[in-house]
C-alpha positions in Angstrom: -18.7 -19.7 -21.9 -18.8 -15.9 -21.7 -15.6 -13.9 -22.2 -13.6 -13.0 -19.1 -14.4 -9.4 -18.2 -11.4 -7.5 -16.8 -11.5 -4.3 -14.7 -8.2 -2.5 -14.0 -8.3 0.8 -12.2 -5.7 3.0 -10.5 -7.5 5.6 -8.4 -7.3 7.8 -5.3 -10.8 7.1 -4.1 -11.7 4.2 -1.8 -13.4 1.1 -3.2 -16.2 -1.0 -1.9 -15.4 -4.7 -1.8 -19.0 -5.8 -1.8 -19.8 -3.6 -4.8 -16.8 -5.0 -6.7 -17.5 -8.6 -5.9 -21.2 -8.2 -6.9 -20.1 -6.6 -10.2 -17.8 -9.4 -11.2 -20.5 -12.0 -10.8 -23.6 -10.0 -11.9 -25.9 -12.1 -14.0 -23.3 -15.0 -14.3 -24.4 -18.5 -13.4 -21.1 -20.1 -14.6 -19.0 -18.7 -11.8 -18.4 -21.2 -9.0 -15.9 -19.2 -6.9 -14.7 -15.7 -6.3 -11.4 -15.2 -4.4 -10.4 -11.7 -3.3 -7.6 -10.0 -1.5 -7.7 -6.5 0.1 -4.5 -4.9 1.2 -4.7 -2.3 4.0 -2.4 0.4 5.1 -0.7 -0.5 8.4 0.3 1.7 11.3 3.7 0.0 11.7 6.4 -1.1 9.3 9.9 -2.3 10.0 9.4 -1.6 13.7 8.4 2.0 13.3 5.1 3.7 13.6 3.5 4.9 10.4 1.1 7.8 10.5 0.4 7.9 6.8 1.8 6.8 3.4 1.7 8.2 -0.1 1.6 5.9 -3.1 2.9 7.3 -6.4 2.7 5.8 -9.8 3.5 6.5 -13.4 0.1 7.0 -15.1 -0.3 4.9 -18.2 2.7 2.7 -17.5 1.1 1.4 -14.3 -2.1 0.4 -15.9 -0.2 -1.3 -18.7 1.9 -3.3 -16.2 -1.3 -4.4 -14.4 -2.9 -5.4 -17.7 0.2 -7.5 -18.5 -0.1 -9.3 -15.1 -3.8 -10.0 -15.7 -3.1 -11.2 -19.3 -0.5 -13.6 -17.9 -3.0 -14.9 -15.3 -5.6 -15.4 -18.0 -3.0 -17.5 -20.0 -2.3 -19.7 -16.9 -5.8 -20.3 -15.6 -9.4 -20.4 -17.0 -10.9 -17.3 -15.5 -14.4 -15.8 -15.7 -13.6 -12.3 -14.3 -10.8 -10.3 -12.9 -10.8 -7.0 -11.0 -7.7 -5.1 -9.9 -8.0 -1.8 -8.2 -5.0 0.0 -6.7 -5.1 3.3 -4.9 -2.6 6.1 -5.1 -2.2 9.3 -3.1 -2.1 9.8 0.7 -3.5 6.9 2.7 -4.0 6.5 6.5 -3.6 3.4 8.6 -6.6 1.1 8.0 -7.4 2.5 4.5 -7.8 0.0 1.8 -4.9 0.1 -0.8 -5.4 -2.7 -3.3 -8.2 -5.1 -4.3 -7.7 -8.2 -6.4 -10.8 -10.2 -7.1 -10.9 -13.3 -9.4 -13.9 -15.3 -10.6 -13.6 -18.8 -12.0 -15.5 -22.1 -12.2 -13.6 -23.6 -9.2 -12.0 -22.3 -6.1 -8.5 -23.6 -6.8 -8.1 -21.4 -9.9 -9.6 -18.4 -8.1 -7.3 -18.7 -5.1 -4.1 -19.4 -7.2 -4.8 -16.5 -9.6 -5.6 -14.1 -6.8 -2.3 -14.9 -5.1 -0.3 -14.9 -8.4 -1.6 -11.4 -9.3 -0.9 -10.0 -5.9 2.6 -11.5 -5.8 3.4 -10.2 -9.3 1.9 -6.8 -8.6 4.2 -6.3 -5.6 7.3 -6.8 -7.8 6.4 -5.7 -11.3 3.9 -2.8 -11.0 5.5 0.6 -10.9 4.3 2.0 -7.6 6.4 3.9 -5.1 5.6 4.2 -1.4 6.7 6.9 1.0 5.8 6.5 4.7 5.3 9.3 7.2 6.7 8.3 10.6 7.4 10.2 13.8 11.1 10.2 12.7 10.2 11.8 9.4 9.4 10.6 5.8 11.1 7.6 4.2 10.8 5.8 0.9 10.1 2.1 1.2 12.5 -0.2 -0.6 11.5 -3.4 -2.3 11.4 -6.5 0.0 13.3 -9.7 -0.6 10.3 -11.6 0.7 8.1 -10.1 -2.1 10.7 -11.1 -4.7 10.8 -14.7 -3.3 7.0 -14.9 -3.4 6.9 -13.8 -7.0 9.7 -16.1 -8.1 7.8 -19.2 -7.0 5.4 -18.6 -9.9 8.4 -18.8 -12.4 9.1 -22.5 -11.5 8.4 -24.9 -14.4 
């Protein structure tokens, strides 16, 4: 078995899902499944219109937190590749924000890992989101639903 390649990037530029999925599986015949998640900026949140949002992060600390999440995923599942790309800066509705792509021998591990990384990312990675609305700017608080989603992975 080849080692599990990992790509973790925090960037302002958009990413291309097709390019990233092809890269994770290039010249690999042991991969049986790739699961991916792409999060997009919405034009509404908490009942208010959103015209744009700005994502901020703590350089160095954010990448380290993402690497810890991926390390935890690699300890839980047998993985053949992981890509995590998260954008920062000003984003408009419809813009891609985050990509999690996971390669494994079987779909169950790929789906579970993809979901785990995304749930953990929402609660453990140091990103801050400010929305622009017709009423003005507002910082977005953490959601109880995100905490609940992440907590289910802590069960024995």
